[in-house]
N, C-alpha and C positions, 0 to 999 in steps of 0.2 A: 501492501500498499502507500503511496506517496503523498506525502504530506504536501502542499500548495501555501498555507498561511501560517506563516509568521508574527510578530507583536507588529500591534499600531500603535502609533497616538492618536489623545485620543484628541475628534475634531469639536473647534469648537467657534463660537457663533454669539451674536447681539441678536433678539428681535427688535425688529423695527417696525414691526405694522400689528395689531392685535387685533384680529375677527375672530365675530361672534358666534356664528348660526355655524348651526348643523344640516343635512339632509340626506332623506333616506331612501333616496334614485341616482344618484350621482351621474353613476354611468364611468369609475373612468377604469381603466384597463393597465395590469400589473403591467410592465415590460420585464421583456426575461433574466435581466440582470440581478443578480444579484447585490451584483454591489454597484456603485458610482462614486469616480474621483469629482471631488466640488475641488472650485480656485478661494483663494482670499476674496475678499469683495465683491464673490457671487451675493443671490443673494433667492431661495427655495420657499415653500410654502411646507407649514409642516402640517398633516390632517389626521387625525386619528382616527381607526377603524374599527368594529368589537368583530370583521371577516375577518379571519386564520390563512386562504386560499391564496398559494404562495405559484402555484401555477404560469406560468406564463399567456398575460390576453386574460387570465382572471377577471371578471367584471367587479372593483367594489363599487357599491351603491349605497351601505348604511359609512356616513362619514361627519365625522367634524373638525369644525375648522379654527388651530389653535395662532397662525399669523404666518410672518413671513423672518423669518431670519436670515443674517448678514452673516458672511463664513467668518472667520478671522483668522484663523487657522484651518491652511488648507489641508488636505487628507483625504484617506478611503473613507466611505460610509458607508457598513455591512449591513445585511440580513445581520436582525436579533442583536447588533447594536441596541446599545439605552440610552434613552434618549429623556433627558431633562432639561424641562425651565425654567430658570429660581431654581427653587429647594426640591420642584416638583419633578419625582420620577413619573415621565408617561409613559412610558410602555417601550415596545422596542422594534427598532426599521422594520417592517413588513416587504418592502420594497418602494417603487416609483414607478408613477403614472409621467408621461412626459407631453402631455396634449399642450402642456404650453412648450417646452420645450423652442428652440434654445433659448429663450426668457429667464423660462424657471421649472424645476423639475416638481411634483411634489411629491415631499418625501412622506409615503402613506406609516404611521406608527400603531402600531399592535395595541392594543388598549382595553382591559375591562369592559372598558363602557365607553359611547363618544365622550370627548367630553372637547369644552371650546374656550377660546378665549374668558370667554366669559365666568365659564365653569369652575374654568380657574384662576377668575380675577387674576388675569397677567396685563404686565403692564409694559411700551416699547423701554431698550435698555435693559433687560432683565436678561444677562446671559443664557447662552442654548450650548450644552454640551450633550457628543455623542459618544459616551463610551465605549471602547470595546468588549465585548460578551463576556463572561468569567472574568474582569478588570476589581 
């Protein structure tokens, strides 16, 4: 058996816009990739879901919107990374929807319940962290 993945850095950023809504019919489509590289200065949308399907093209309808985060330290986001906004552990990276790419990715976060910026009382300038699974 060949091992591909070694240690990696935590990707950090800052929340730049809070979103307050959720939807049951969003129709996002899961990209076939379990990881995506992100660059310093890019802005990506953080979206929670209680769905767990990870197959390429899986339809993700039940979503809660947290907001947009600016990447402060480039790196690799992997399925399973833990996601924190401020002191809230939101969930783990489920995958990516690219319907708005190259403007931004929707980073889909597996959570126990649909969470929104309103439910977590988020505000701009909170730190965002994508912590490697098992760290």
